[in-house]
N, CA, C and O atoms as CSV, one atom per row, in Angstrom:
chain,resi,resn,atom,element,x,y,z
A,1,ALA,N,N,-56.987,240.903,-20.816
A,1,ALA,CA,C,-57.235,242.021,-19.894
A,1,ALA,C,C,-57.194,243.301,-20.605
A,1,ALA,O,O,-56.425,243.423,-21.558
A,2,LEU,N,N,-57.958,244.279,-20.227
A,2,LEU,CA,C,-57.989,245.498,-20.820
A,2,LEU,C,C,-57.133,246.523,-20.017
A,2,LEU,O,O,-57.171,246.580,-18.787
A,3,ASP,N,N,-56.365,247.320,-20.788
A,3,ASP,CA,C,-55.574,248.350,-20.055
A,3,ASP,C,C,-56.308,249.610,-20.008
A,3,ASP,O,O,-56.944,250.013,-20.982
A,4,GLY,N,N,-56.236,250.282,-18.838
A,4,GLY,CA,C,-56.853,251.590,-18.698
A,4,GLY,C,C,-58.378,251.489,-18.298
A,4,GLY,O,O,-58.918,250.384,-18.249
A,5,PRO,N,N,-59.011,252.558,-18.035
A,5,PRO,CA,C,-60.459,252.521,-17.541
A,5,PRO,C,C,-61.361,252.135,-18.663
A,5,PRO,O,O,-61.031,252.338,-19.831
A,6,ALA,N,N,-62.470,251.594,-18.337
A,6,ALA,CA,C,-63.543,251.226,-19.308
A,6,ALA,C,C,-64.201,252.518,-19.780
A,6,ALA,O,O,-64.295,253.497,-19.040
A,7,ASN,N,N,-64.647,252.493,-21.017
A,7,ASN,CA,C,-65.348,253.646,-21.584
A,7,ASN,C,C,-66.740,253.734,-20.901
A,7,ASN,O,O,-67.391,252.715,-20.676
A,8,GLN,N,N,-67.155,254.904,-20.596
A,8,GLN,CA,C,-68.505,255.174,-20.102
A,8,GLN,C,C,-69.181,256.335,-20.790
A,8,GLN,O,O,-68.570,257.300,-21.248
A,9,THR,N,N,-70.494,256.168,-20.829
A,9,THR,CA,C,-71.129,257.259,-21.614
A,9,THR,C,C,-71.893,258.178,-20.572
A,9,THR,O,O,-72.548,257.723,-19.634
A,10,GLY,N,N,-71.745,259.408,-20.825
A,10,GLY,CA,C,-72.415,260.424,-19.995
A,10,GLY,C,C,-73.724,260.810,-20.710
A,10,GLY,O,O,-74.003,260.368,-21.824
A,11,TYR,N,N,-74.509,261.649,-20.024
A,11,TYR,CA,C,-75.761,262.014,-20.528
A,11,TYR,C,C,-76.175,263.372,-19.910
A,11,TYR,O,O,-75.680,263.781,-18.859
A,12,ALA,N,N,-77.125,264.060,-20.629
A,12,ALA,CA,C,-77.679,265.332,-20.204
A,12,ALA,C,C,-79.047,265.420,-20.663
A,12,ALA,O,O,-79.293,265.211,-21.851
A,13,THR,N,N,-80.030,265.729,-19.778
A,13,THR,CA,C,-81.447,265.822,-20.072
A,13,THR,C,C,-82.011,267.049,-19.444
A,13,THR,O,O,-81.535,267.590,-18.446
A,14,MET,N,N,-83.127,267.474,-20.142
A,14,MET,CA,C,-83.820,268.611,-19.633
A,14,MET,C,C,-85.308,268.484,-19.924
A,14,MET,O,O,-85.679,267.986,-20.988
A,15,LEU,N,N,-86.140,268.903,-19.045
A,15,LEU,CA,C,-87.668,268.876,-19.239
A,15,LEU,C,C,-88.029,270.307,-18.804
A,15,LEU,O,O,-87.669,270.781,-17.727
A,16,GLN,N,N,-88.807,270.998,-19.769
A,16,GLN,CA,C,-89.206,272.330,-19.488
A,16,GLN,C,C,-90.758,272.520,-19.751
A,16,GLN,O,O,-91.312,271.918,-20.671
A,17,ALA,N,N,-91.398,273.338,-18.952
A,17,ALA,CA,C,-92.783,273.688,-19.175
A,17,ALA,C,C,-92.902,275.072,-19.103
A,17,ALA,O,O,-92.217,275.695,-18.292
A,18,ASP,N,N,-93.810,275.723,-19.967
A,18,ASP,CA,C,-94.059,277.139,-20.028
A,18,ASP,C,C,-95.519,277.315,-20.104
A,18,ASP,O,O,-96.129,276.905,-21.091
A,19,LEU,N,N,-96.170,277.949,-19.040
A,19,LEU,CA,C,-97.517,278.212,-19.097
A,19,LEU,C,C,-97.800,279.738,-19.181
A,19,LEU,O,O,-97.226,280.515,-18.418
A,20,GLU,N,N,-98.673,280.150,-20.101
A,20,GLU,CA,C,-98.997,281.540,-20.267
A,20,GLU,C,C,-100.515,281.733,-19.900
A,20,GLU,O,O,-101.366,281.641,-20.784
A,21,PRO,N,N,-100.838,281.989,-18.644
A,21,PRO,CA,C,-102.248,282.098,-18.238
A,21,PRO,C,C,-102.944,283.397,-18.855
A,21,PRO,O,O,-104.126,283.374,-19.200
A,22,ILE,N,N,-102.242,284.384,-18.956
A,22,ILE,CA,C,-102.706,285.687,-19.759
A,22,ILE,C,C,-101.548,286.066,-20.613
A,22,ILE,O,O,-100.388,285.765,-20.328
A,23,GLN,N,N,-101.895,286.724,-21.648
A,23,GLN,CA,C,-100.904,287.162,-22.704
A,23,GLN,C,C,-99.904,287.995,-22.116
A,23,GLN,O,O,-100.178,288.996,-21.454
A,24,GLY,N,N,-98.676,287.567,-22.367
A,24,GLY,CA,C,-97.430,288.347,-21.904
A,24,GLY,C,C,-96.856,287.916,-20.510
A,24,GLY,O,O,-95.833,288.433,-20.063
A,25,LEU,N,N,-97.547,286.963,-19.853
A,25,LEU,CA,C,-97.131,286.583,-18.494
A,25,LEU,C,C,-96.841,285.069,-18.574
A,25,LEU,O,O,-97.754,284.284,-18.825
A,26,HIS,N,N,-95.612,284.668,-18.367
A,26,HIS,CA,C,-95.148,283.226,-18.523
A,26,HIS,C,C,-94.668,282.714,-17.177
A,26,HIS,O,O,-93.903,283.385,-16.484
A,27,PHE,N,N,-95.126,281.510,-16.805
A,27,PHE,CA,C,-94.561,280.789,-15.659
A,27,PHE,C,C,-93.762,279.583,-16.209
A,27,PHE,O,O,-94.331,278.761,-16.928
A,28,ILE,N,N,-92.541,279.470,-15.907
A,28,ILE,CA,C,-91.613,278.531,-16.441
A,28,ILE,C,C,-91.040,277.589,-15.453
A,28,ILE,O,O,-90.640,278.077,-14.396
A,29,SER,N,N,-90.937,276.276,-15.643
A,29,SER,CA,C,-90.267,275.390,-14.737
A,29,SER,C,C,-89.445,274.499,-15.594
A,29,SER,O,O,-89.820,274.118,-16.703
A,30,THR,N,N,-88.265,274.166,-15.026
A,30,THR,CA,C,-87.340,273.336,-15.729
A,30,THR,C,C,-86.672,272.346,-14.720
A,30,THR,O,O,-86.325,272.729,-13.603
A,31,LEU,N,N,-86.507,271.086,-15.144
A,31,LEU,CA,C,-85.782,270.131,-14.482
A,31,LEU,C,C,-84.585,269.614,-15.373
A,31,LEU,O,O,-84.700,269.365,-16.573
A,32,GLU,N,N,-83.425,269.484,-14.645
A,32,GLU,CA,C,-82.322,269.060,-15.487
A,32,GLU,C,C,-81.482,267.924,-14.697
A,32,GLU,O,O,-81.416,267.887,-13.468
A,33,LEU,N,N,-80.913,267.093,-15.481
A,33,LEU,CA,C,-80.091,266.022,-14.965
A,33,LEU,C,C,-78.970,265.673,-15.854
A,33,LEU,O,O,-79.172,265.568,-17.064
A,34,LYS,N,N,-77.746,265.476,-15.318
A,34,LYS,CA,C,-76.592,265.256,-16.172
A,34,LYS,C,C,-75.515,264.364,-15.461
A,34,LYS,O,O,-75.375,264.393,-14.238
A,35,SER,N,N,-74.818,263.630,-16.225
A,35,SER,CA,C,-73.800,262.808,-15.657
A,35,SER,C,C,-72.612,262.894,-16.659
A,35,SER,O,O,-72.815,262.746,-17.864
A,36,PRO,N,N,-71.374,263.135,-16.157
A,36,PRO,CA,C,-70.267,263.212,-17.159
A,36,PRO,C,C,-69.848,261.887,-17.714
A,36,PRO,O,O,-69.174,261.850,-18.743
A,37,GLY,N,N,-70.226,260.753,-17.063
A,37,GLY,CA,C,-69.903,259.470,-17.564
A,37,GLY,C,C,-68.511,259.009,-17.064
A,37,GLY,O,O,-67.911,258.090,-17.620
A,38,THR,N,N,-68.035,259.657,-16.032
A,38,THR,CA,C,-66.690,259.267,-15.439
A,38,THR,C,C,-66.926,258.458,-14.207
A,38,THR,O,O,-67.951,258.551,-13.532
A,39,ALA,N,N,-65.925,257.659,-13.948
A,39,ALA,CA,C,-66.042,256.781,-12.789
A,39,ALA,C,C,-66.005,257.649,-11.512
A,39,ALA,O,O,-65.371,258.703,-11.482
A,40,ASN,N,N,-66.696,257.181,-10.471
A,40,ASN,CA,C,-66.653,257.865,-9.133
A,40,ASN,C,C,-67.291,259.230,-9.141
A,40,ASN,O,O,-67.082,259.992,-8.197
A,41,THR,N,N,-68.085,259.593,-10.189
A,41,THR,CA,C,-68.834,260.841,-10.178
A,41,THR,C,C,-70.264,260.578,-10.385
A,41,THR,O,O,-70.658,259.968,-11.380
A,42,GLY,N,N,-71.086,261.039,-9.435
A,42,GLY,CA,C,-72.475,260.813,-9.511
A,42,GLY,C,C,-73.124,261.795,-10.447
A,42,GLY,O,O,-72.446,262.577,-11.114
A,43,ALA,N,N,-74.481,261.753,-10.500
A,43,ALA,CA,C,-75.212,262.603,-11.344
A,43,ALA,C,C,-75.493,263.923,-10.567
A,43,ALA,O,O,-75.670,264.002,-9.351
A,44,SER,N,N,-75.506,264.995,-11.507
A,44,SER,CA,C,-76.003,266.349,-10.959
A,44,SER,C,C,-77.392,266.597,-11.364
A,44,SER,O,O,-77.808,266.099,-12.410
A,45,TYR,N,N,-78.132,267.314,-10.634
A,45,TYR,CA,C,-79.460,267.622,-11.011
A,45,TYR,C,C,-79.946,268.969,-10.450
A,45,TYR,O,O,-79.349,269.476,-9.500
A,46,GLY,N,N,-80.963,269.534,-10.987
A,46,GLY,CA,C,-81.414,270.839,-10.533
A,46,GLY,C,C,-82.879,271.048,-10.937
A,46,GLY,O,O,-83.465,270.281,-11.701
A,47,GLY,N,N,-83.400,272.065,-10.413
A,47,GLY,CA,C,-84.762,272.525,-10.734
A,47,GLY,C,C,-84.771,274.114,-10.799
A,47,GLY,O,O,-84.105,274.787,-10.011
A,48,TRP,N,N,-85.567,274.667,-11.789
A,48,TRP,CA,C,-85.687,276.065,-11.941
A,48,TRP,C,C,-87.111,276.444,-11.932
A,48,TRP,O,O,-87.909,275.662,-12.450
A,49,ALA,N,N,-87.536,277.553,-11.405
A,49,ALA,CA,C,-88.814,278.122,-11.573
A,49,ALA,C,C,-88.648,279.558,-11.857
A,49,ALA,O,O,-87.810,280.246,-11.275
A,50,GLY,N,N,-89.472,280.012,-12.777
A,50,GLY,CA,C,-89.327,281.455,-13.153
A,50,GLY,C,C,-90.728,282.085,-13.625
A,50,GLY,O,O,-91.693,281.389,-13.940
A,51,VAL,N,N,-90.717,283.409,-13.635
A,51,VAL,CA,C,-91.703,284.247,-14.134
A,51,VAL,C,C,-91.238,285.213,-15.089
A,51,VAL,O,O,-90.398,286.037,-14.726
A,52,ASN,N,N,-91.707,285.216,-16.343
A,52,ASN,CA,C,-91.285,286.235,-17.338
A,52,ASN,C,C,-92.537,286.987,-17.861
A,52,ASN,O,O,-93.499,286.453,-18.413
A,53,TRP,N,N,-92.376,288.320,-17.602
A,53,TRP,CA,C,-93.517,289.258,-17.956
A,53,TRP,C,C,-93.026,290.183,-19.094
A,53,TRP,O,O,-92.063,290.935,-18.944
A,54,PHE,N,N,-93.734,290.090,-20.235
A,54,PHE,CA,C,-93.502,290.947,-21.448
A,54,PHE,C,C,-94.463,292.093,-21.272
A,54,PHE,O,O,-95.628,292.027,-21.663
A,55,PHE,N,N,-93.934,293.165,-20.662
A,55,PHE,CA,C,-94.796,294.396,-20.345
A,55,PHE,C,C,-94.891,295.433,-21.385
A,55,PHE,O,O,-95.744,296.318,-21.316
A,56,LEU,N,N,-93.974,295.343,-22.421
A,56,LEU,CA,C,-93.989,296.249,-23.548
A,56,LEU,C,C,-93.693,295.345,-24.740
A,56,LEU,O,O,-93.220,294.216,-24.612
A,57,PRO,N,N,-94.023,295.952,-25.989
A,57,PRO,CA,C,-93.711,295.095,-27.214
A,57,PRO,C,C,-92.196,294.696,-27.330
A,57,PRO,O,O,-91.875,293.646,-27.885
A,58,HIS,N,N,-91.330,295.506,-26.827
A,58,HIS,CA,C,-89.873,295.118,-26.992
A,58,HIS,C,C,-89.164,295.126,-25.581
A,58,HIS,O,O,-87.984,295.464,-25.483
A,59,ALA,N,N,-89.848,294.779,-24.596
A,59,ALA,CA,C,-89.221,294.765,-23.195
A,59,ALA,C,C,-89.912,293.659,-22.372
A,59,ALA,O,O,-91.105,293.394,-22.520
A,60,ASP,N,N,-89.111,293.031,-21.506
A,60,ASP,CA,C,-89.548,292.111,-20.510
A,60,ASP,C,C,-88.684,292.009,-19.363
A,60,ASP,O,O,-87.512,292.384,-19.414
A,61,VAL,N,N,-89.240,291.488,-18.270
A,61,VAL,CA,C,-88.424,291.287,-17.070
A,61,VAL,C,C,-88.672,289.767,-16.563
A,61,VAL,O,O,-89.780,289.240,-16.656
A,62,ARG,N,N,-87.648,289.172,-16.070
A,62,ARG,CA,C,-87.664,287.817,-15.799
A,62,ARG,C,C,-87.051,287.588,-14.406
A,62,ARG,O,O,-86.004,288.136,-14.064
A,63,PHE,N,N,-87.741,286.769,-13.631
A,63,PHE,CA,C,-87.154,286.351,-12.284
A,63,PHE,C,C,-87.113,284.821,-12.289
A,63,PHE,O,O,-88.053,284.125,-12.671
A,64,ASP,N,N,-85.884,284.335,-11.808
A,64,ASP,CA,C,-85.727,282.854,-11.750
A,64,ASP,C,C,-85.124,282.505,-10.339
A,64,ASP,O,O,-84.302,283.219,-9.763
A,65,ALA,N,N,-85.612,281.362,-9.867
A,65,ALA,CA,C,-85.057,280.818,-8.686
A,65,ALA,C,C,-84.626,279.351,-9.011
A,65,ALA,O,O,-85.394,278.591,-9.601
A,66,MET,N,N,-83.306,278.955,-8.589
A,66,MET,CA,C,-82.727,277.725,-9.060
A,66,MET,C,C,-82.160,276.964,-7.746
A,66,MET,O,O,-81.575,277.559,-6.841
A,67,GLN,N,N,-82.394,275.653,-7.760
A,67,GLN,CA,C,-81.873,274.783,-6.744
A,67,GLN,C,C,-81.158,273.703,-7.507
A,67,GLN,O,O,-81.717,273.070,-8.402
A,68,GLN,N,N,-79.852,273.495,-7.122
A,68,GLN,CA,C,-79.059,272.525,-7.833
A,68,GLN,C,C,-78.233,271.727,-6.907
A,68,GLN,O,O,-77.849,272.238,-5.855
A,69,ARG,N,N,-77.907,270.422,-7.244
A,69,ARG,CA,C,-76.986,269.547,-6.544
A,69,ARG,C,C,-75.955,269.287,-7.663
A,69,ARG,O,O,-76.313,268.764,-8.717
A,70,MET,N,N,-74.687,269.649,-7.440
A,70,MET,CA,C,-73.588,269.451,-8.466
A,70,MET,C,C,-72.617,268.367,-7.963
A,70,MET,O,O,-71.940,268.549,-6.951
A,71,ALA,N,N,-72.566,267.294,-8.652
A,71,ALA,CA,C,-71.610,266.248,-8.187
A,71,ALA,C,C,-70.134,266.715,-8.477
A,71,ALA,O,O,-69.778,267.319,-9.489
A,72,LEU,N,N,-69.388,266.360,-7.492
A,72,LEU,CA,C,-67.929,266.638,-7.626
A,72,LEU,C,C,-67.148,265.473,-7.099
A,72,LEU,O,O,-66.807,265.388,-5.919
A,73,GLY,N,N,-66.868,264.542,-8.050
A,73,GLY,CA,C,-66.291,263.227,-7.632
A,73,GLY,C,C,-67.319,262.460,-6.755
A,73,GLY,O,O,-68.485,262.296,-7.113
A,74,ARG,N,N,-66.832,262.020,-5.632
A,74,ARG,CA,C,-67.687,261.359,-4.637
A,74,ARG,C,C,-68.548,262.206,-3.818
A,74,ARG,O,O,-69.463,261.702,-3.167
A,75,SER,N,N,-68.308,263.517,-3.807
A,75,SER,CA,C,-69.032,264.481,-2.973
A,75,SER,C,C,-69.816,265.354,-3.912
A,75,SER,O,O,-69.713,265.228,-5.133
A,76,SER,N,N,-70.642,266.285,-3.310
A,76,SER,CA,C,-71.379,267.213,-4.068
A,76,SER,C,C,-71.630,268.470,-3.230
A,76,SER,O,O,-71.495,268.533,-2.008
A,77,ILE,N,N,-72.012,269.460,-4.040
A,77,ILE,CA,C,-72.368,270.749,-3.364
A,77,ILE,C,C,-73.815,271.085,-3.738
A,77,ILE,O,O,-74.275,270.708,-4.815
A,78,HIS,N,N,-74.519,271.773,-2.882
A,78,HIS,CA,C,-75.871,272.186,-3.129
A,78,HIS,C,C,-75.893,273.690,-3.284
A,78,HIS,O,O,-75.343,274.409,-2.450
A,79,LEU,N,N,-76.532,274.185,-4.360
A,79,LEU,CA,C,-76.571,275.591,-4.574
A,79,LEU,C,C,-77.972,276.139,-4.726
A,79,LEU,O,O,-78.841,275.462,-5.275
A,80,THR,N,N,-78.202,277.305,-4.271
A,80,THR,CA,C,-79.446,277.994,-4.423
A,80,THR,C,C,-79.108,279.378,-5.029
A,80,THR,O,O,-78.282,280.130,-4.510
A,81,ASN,N,N,-79.798,279.673,-6.165
A,81,ASN,CA,C,-79.447,280.913,-6.822
A,81,ASN,C,C,-80.806,281.696,-7.201
A,81,ASN,O,O,-81.838,281.096,-7.502
A,82,TYR,N,N,-80.706,282.961,-7.157
A,82,TYR,CA,C,-81.794,283.797,-7.654
A,82,TYR,C,C,-81.302,284.791,-8.701
A,82,TYR,O,O,-80.184,285.293,-8.581
A,83,MET,N,N,-82.116,285.096,-9.745
A,83,MET,CA,C,-81.672,285.914,-10.823
A,83,MET,C,C,-82.817,286.772,-11.271
A,83,MET,O,O,-83.954,286.306,-11.345
A,84,ILE,N,N,-82.535,288.036,-11.576
A,84,ILE,CA,C,-83.545,288.858,-12.236
A,84,ILE,C,C,-82.877,289.539,-13.443
A,84,ILE,O,O,-81.747,290.022,-13.385
A,85,GLN,N,N,-83.634,289.543,-14.510
A,85,GLN,CA,C,-83.055,290.199,-15.779
A,85,GLN,C,C,-84.159,291.038,-16.308
A,85,GLN,O,O,-85.354,290.763,-16.202
A,86,LEU,N,N,-83.626,292.150,-16.921
A,86,LEU,CA,C,-84.426,293.188,-17.705
A,86,LEU,C,C,-83.930,293.142,-19.099
A,86,LEU,O,O,-82.741,293.378,-19.313
A,87,HIS,N,N,-84.796,292.839,-20.129
A,87,HIS,CA,C,-84.446,292.857,-21.490
A,87,HIS,C,C,-85.159,293.935,-22.204
A,87,HIS,O,O,-86.354,294.145,-21.999
A,88,ALA,N,N,-84.450,294.626,-23.040
A,88,ALA,CA,C,-84.899,295.590,-23.992
A,88,ALA,C,C,-84.262,295.224,-25.348
A,88,ALA,O,O,-83.051,295.016,-25.428
A,89,TYR,N,N,-85.075,295.148,-26.399
A,89,TYR,CA,C,-84.523,294.800,-27.655
A,89,TYR,C,C,-85.277,295.460,-28.788
A,89,TYR,O,O,-86.408,295.911,-28.603
A,90,LEU,N,N,-84.650,295.525,-29.991
A,90,LEU,CA,C,-85.175,296.193,-31.174
A,90,LEU,C,C,-86.154,295.214,-31.932
A,90,LEU,O,O,-86.712,295.579,-32.967
């Protein structure tokens, strides 16, 4: 007989696509899936969709919308997030 819990392996995966229909305008989508590998905890997953516009040689603005299900033991929470970012760099 073995003492203690059996070892389990967790995982994390991500698939991302970036489409640039015209120069400087990117449509981005991401799918993600992860599991900590612990007993009684299910997988967490999420999806992202975003638009990134490079409007000057050293500046861009990005908008993202995210939908996620995060496993917490035997239960889970569902999250919806929105984010806008303005970047200026040298």
